[in-house]
Each structure stands twice: as C-alpha cells, then as structure tokens.
C-alpha positions in Angstrom: 3.2 0.9 -22.8 3.0 -2.3 -22.6 6.6 -2.8 -23.6 7.9 -0.9 -21.2 5.6 -2.4 -18.8 6.5 -5.9 -19.7 10.7 -4.6 -19.4 9.9 -3.2 -15.9 8.3 -5.8 -14.5 11.2 -8.5 -16.1 13.9 -6.3 -14.5 12.4 -6.4 -11.3 12.1 -9.7 -10.8 15.7 -9.7 -11.4 16.6 -7.7 -8.6 17.9 -9.3 -5.6 15.7 -6.8 -3.1 12.7 -8.6 -4.8 13.6 -11.7 -3.7 14.4 -10.8 -0.4 10.9 -9.0 -0.4 9.3 -12.4 -1.3 11.1 -14.5 1.1 10.9 -12.6 4.2 7.0 -12.5 3.3 7.1 -16.0 3.1 9.2 -17.0 5.7 7.3 -14.2 8.5 3.8 -15.3 7.2 4.7 -19.3 7.1 6.0 -18.7 10.9 3.0 -16.4 11.9 0.3 -19.2 10.6 2.6 -22.1 12.2 2.8 -20.6 15.7 -0.8 -19.7 15.3 -2.1 -22.7 13.7 -4.8 -23.3 16.9 -5.6 -19.6 16.9 -6.9 -18.6 13.6 -8.2 -15.1 14.7 -4.6 -14.1 16.5 -2.9 -15.5 13.4 -4.8 -13.4 11.0 -4.6 -10.5 13.2 -0.8 -11.0 13.3 -0.6 -11.4 9.2 -2.7 -8.4 8.7 -0.2 -6.4 10.8 2.7 -7.5 8.9 1.4 -6.8 5.7 0.2 -3.2 7.0 3.8 -2.9 8.4 5.8 -4.5 5.5 3.9 -3.6 2.2 3.8 0.0 2.6 7.2 0.9 3.7 8.7 -1.5 1.1 6.8 -0.1 -1.9 7.5 3.5 -0.6 11.1 2.4 -1.1 11.6 0.3 -3.7 9.3 2.9 -5.8 11.5 6.0 -5.1 14.8 4.0 -5.3 13.7 2.4 -8.9 12.1 5.7 -10.1 15.1 7.8 -9.4 17.3 5.2 -10.4 16.2 4.8 -14.3 15.9 8.9 -14.7 18.8 8.5 -17.4 17.4 5.7 -18.9 13.9 8.0 -19.2 16.0 10.5 -20.4 17.0 8.4 -23.1 13.6 7.6 -23.7 12.3 11.1 -23.9 15.0 11.8 -26.5 13.7 8.9 -28.6 10.2 10.7 -28.7 8.6 7.7 -26.5 5.4 9.9 -24.8 6.3 10.6 -21.1 2.9 8.9 -20.4 4.0 6.0 -21.8 7.2 6.2 -19.5 5.6 7.0 -16.4 2.8 4.5 -16.5 4.7 1.9 -18.1 7.3 1.7 -15.0 4.4 2.3 -12.6 2.3 -0.6 -14.1 5.3 -3.0 -14.5 6.9 -2.1 -11.0 3.1 -3.0 -9.6 3.1 -6.1 -11.3 6.5 -7.2 -10.1 6.0 -6.3 -6.4 2.2 -7.3 -6.2 3.9 -11.1 -7.7 6.1 -11.2 -5.0 3.2 -10.1 -1.7 1.2 -13.2 -3.8 3.9 -15.6 -3.9 5.1 -14.7 0.0 2.2 -14.9 1.4 0.2 -17.0 -0.8 2.5 -19.4 -0.8 2.6 -20.0 3.1 -1.0 -19.7 3.0 -1.3 -22.6 0.8 1.1 -25.0 2.9 -1.2 -24.0 5.9 -4.3 -24.6 4.7 -5.5 -20.9 5.2 -8.2 -18.8 3.5 -6.7 -14.9 3.2 -8.3 -13.9 0.0 -9.4 -10.7 1.3 -5.8 -10.0 2.6 -4.5 -10.7 -0.5 -6.5 -8.2 -2.4 -5.6 -5.7 0.3 -2.1 -6.2 -0.1 -2.2 -5.7 -3.6 -4.1 -2.6 -3.3 -1.8 -1.3 -0.7 1.2 -1.8 -2.9 -0.4 0.4 -5.8 -1.5 3.1 -3.7 2.6 3.3 -2.1 3.9 2.8 -5.3 1.5 5.6 -6.9 2.5 8.1 -3.7 6.2 7.2 -4.3 6.2 8.0 -7.5 4.2 11.3 -7.3 6.7 12.4 -4.5 9.5 11.4 -6.5 8.5 12.8 -9.7 7.7 16.5 -7.5 11.3 16.4 -5.4 14.6 16.3 -7.6 16.9 15.5 -4.7 16.8 11.5 -4.1 17.3 12.1 -0.4 14.7 14.4 0.6 12.1 12.6 -1.5 12.9 9.3 0.0 12.8 11.1 4.0 9.7 12.4 3.0 8.1 9.3 2.1 9.1 7.4 5.3 8.1 10.4 7.2 4.2 9.9 5.5 4.6 5.8 5.9 5.1 6.6 9.8 2.4 9.2 9.8 -0.3 6.9 8.2 1.0 4.0 10.1 1.2 5.3 13.6 0.8 9.1 14.3 -2.8 8.9 12.2 -4.5 6.8 15.3 -2.8 8.7 17.8 -4.2 11.8 16.6 -7.4 10.4 16.2 -7.7 9.1 20.0 -6.3 12.2 20.9 -9.0 14.4 19.0 -11.9 11.6 20.4 -10.2 12.2 23.4 -10.4 16.1 24.1 -13.5 16.7 22.1 -15.9 13.3 23.4 -18.1 15.9 24.2 -19.1 17.1 21.1 -20.3 15.1 18.0 -17.7 13.9 15.8 -19.3 11.3 14.2 -18.9 12.9 10.7 -15.2 14.4 11.3 -14.2 11.3 12.2 -15.7 9.1 9.5 -14.3 11.1 7.1 -11.1 10.9 8.5 -11.2 7.0 8.1 -10.5 7.7 4.4 -7.7 9.8 4.8 -5.7 7.1 5.7 -5.2 4.0 3.1 -3.3 1.5 6.1 -6.4 2.4 8.6 -8.9 2.2 6.3 -7.4 -1.2 5.0 -7.2 -2.5 8.4 -10.8 -1.5 9.4 -12.3 -3.6 6.3 -10.1 -6.7 7.1 -11.1 -6.6 10.6 -14.6 -6.0 9.9 -14.9 -9.4 7.3 -13.2 -11.5 10.1 -15.1 -9.6 13.1 -11.7 -8.7 14.8 -13.9 -6.6 17.0 -10.7 -6.1 19.8 -8.6 -4.5 16.5 -11.1 -1.9 15.2 -10.7 0.8 17.6 -13.0 3.8 17.4 -12.9 4.4 14.0 -13.3 0.8 13.5 -16.2 0.5 15.4 -17.9 4.1 13.8 -17.0 2.4 9.9 -19.2 -0.8 11.2 -22.0 1.3 12.6 -22.5 3.0 9.6 -21.2 0.8 6.9 -21.2 -2.4 7.9 -21.5 -5.8 5.8 -20.7 -5.9 2.1 -21.7 -2.2 1.4 -19.1 -1.2 3.6 -16.5 -3.4 2.2 -17.5 -2.1 -1.2 -16.9 1.5 -0.4 -14.0 0.8 1.2 -12.2 -0.9 -1.8 -13.8 2.1 -3.8 -12.0 4.5 -1.7 -8.6 2.8 -1.9 -8.7 2.8 -5.6 -9.2 6.7 -5.4 -6.1 6.5 -3.4 -4.2 4.8 -6.2 -5.8 6.8 -8.8 -5.1 10.3 -7.5 -1.4 10.2 -6.6 -0.7 8.5 -9.9 -2.7 11.5 -11.7 -0.7 14.1 -10.1 2.7 12.2 -9.9 1.9 12.1 -14.2 1.1 15.7 -14.0 4.4 16.7 -12.5 6.4 13.9 -14.5 5.2 15.6 -17.6 6.0 19.1 -16.5 9.6 18.0 -15.2 12.8 19.5 -17.1 15.5 16.8 -17.7 
C-alpha cells in the first residue's frame, strides 16, 4: 500500500490541477491577509469562508475525477493479484497527502509571509480534505456512471455548505416554542462543514459567525473539551465513508 500511495502522491503533484489549487489558495489567502492586515478577526473569518468553500468542493471533484480515470489501471492491478484494500486505500492516502500538501503550501506560505497564526485553520482544512475525499471515493465506488457520481457530489457539497444551515434556521423558527436543544445539538455533528466552522469560531471567539448551532455548541461543549469532541467527530466523518466505500469497492465488478 505504501508503494501505491507514494505513486499516487507523485502522480498527483505533477497534475496541473494540483498546481492550480495550490496557487489559487496562495493568491486568495494572501489577498485576504493583505487587505485585512489591520483587522485580524475579519481576515481570519474570511480565510475560514475561503477554506470552507474551496477545500470540500475541490476535494470532491478532484477525488471523483482521479478515481474514475484510474479504473483501467485498477483493473490491471487486480489482475496482478494486488489486493483491493491496497488499491483503494493506497490511492486514497496518496491523494490525501497530495491535496493536503497543496493546501498547506498555499495557505501556510501566505500566512508565513504575513505572520499570521492559522494552525487551527490548517488542521481544519486537512480534516476537511480527508472527509470529502472519503465521500468522493465512497460515491465513486458506489455509482458506476461518472456524470451521475459527479452530480451527486455537487449536490452533497451544496447541501452541506448552504442548504443545511437554512434547514436548521427554518426548524428553529417553526419549532421555536419546543425544546430543540438535543435535536439541534445532534444535527451539529451531521454536517462536517458546519462543525468545522463552529470549532474555528469558538477558538477565536468570533461570536458573530457562530449562529444558532454554534452558540448551542459553545453552551454545552465550550473550551478544549468541545474542540476535542469536534475533532473526534470530524475523524469519524473520515473513517465511515472510507470504510463503506471500501466495502462497495471490494464488491465492484470490473
């Protein structure tokens, strides 16, 4: 698996889209830090929105593209008696390392230039990369048609990024007279993008960006304990799609 992961890593960093992703993150984050140099809170909030927008979207699309394009190569590896576990997770790990390195280089280099402390943001971006790559591999292994898989992934991104918060707001408005703390608290963990946003805003005390779910999370799980629970929940979001994606890939008929 190490050999396949290293091969996938080297192939990905040679891809023009990897370079485009890294340069885009660098230019956009540098622009945000330059404009917001006098207001660090606003700059951090803008950087968070940039990460929550681009990282999941690019990870889903690029993960689906790489998985589908490598299917003929995967067939050859299976014919050579390479285990499906090594093929699936070797490709997933290699692609994760490549995209994570592009993210760290793009965001981290601009932060180094402007002397900005964004360690937590880098951690969140790496976790989101792993989560949405896992989801991309899961759906790519489940849905045979590339176009249908890509369309489904875009709908998932739109749901997590935009629609989910609207649903929470509507539920809070409609059922505001009922005790909603427990259902809302559970719903926080069902959206990795929302959970990542809450963790970052709590750490930097950006109360204006917390929203209803963020305020609820801070009320019950504020501080280091809450951040630890959030990181564990994001890790579970990585593990579950990876596991079920491998199950479907193992049963896939090439």
